[in-house]
N, C-alpha and C positions, 0 to 999 in steps of 0.2 A: 504494500500500500504506500509506504513512504517512498519507495523507489519510483513508483508511478507519479507521485506528486513532484519529485525532484526532476524527473524526466520531462514532464509537462512544462515545468517552469523553465527549464533550459531551452526547450524548443521555442517557447513563446518569446524569449529574450533575444533570439538571433535576429540581427539587423539585416535588411536587404543589402546586397553589395552596392557600393557606390558606382555611378556611371562615369566612366573615364571620357576625357576629351577624344572624339573620334580621330583627330589629327595624330594621335599617338601612333597609329598604325603605319603612317607614312614616315614617322620620325624615329622608329626603333627597328632594329634588325635582329633576327634570331641568331643566337650564338651558343651552341651547345644546349645546356639545360636552361639558359636564361636569355637575356636580351642585352644589346648594347645600344645606347642612345646615340643616334647619328646626328641629330640636330636638336638644339635646345627647344624644349616644349613644356607646356603646363599640362600635366596629367589630370590634375584636379585644381580647383581654385586655390588650394593651399599647398600644392605639391609641384614644385618645378624640377624637371629633370634636365641635367646639364649634359652637353655634348661629351661623349666618351665615358659616361657613367655606365657601370655594369649593374644590371638588375638580375639578381640570382634568386632562385626559389629557396625558401627555408630561412631567409634572413629575417630576424625579428623587426628590424627597422623598415622592412618593406611590407609590413602587415598593416592593412588599412581596414578598420572596422571589422576585424576578425577574418579578413580575406587577404590572401597573398597577392601582391601586385602582379606577379607573373601570371597568375590565374585570371586576374581581371583583364590583363592585356590580351590573353588568348581569347577570352569571351568577347571582348570588344571587337577584335580584329576578325573573328570568325562570324560575327553577326552580319546579316545582309544589310547593305546600305539602305537607309530609309529616306 
């Protein structure tokens, strides 16, 4: 019973992933498990990526609202243009 309450509470507290600036797809290049920023760009209003910066999966400083930046880039660039 207690497990069910804790599980339900953890599910309801999960925030939706933030939406990245679509220009990020043109400004980053896949490099092994991560990405390299090819041109300076704003991924989010509060996150500026500089040229030459490496974005690697699993780094705690690349975690935004509980989502890895590499995963957000993959989702943003795989989505059809609207």
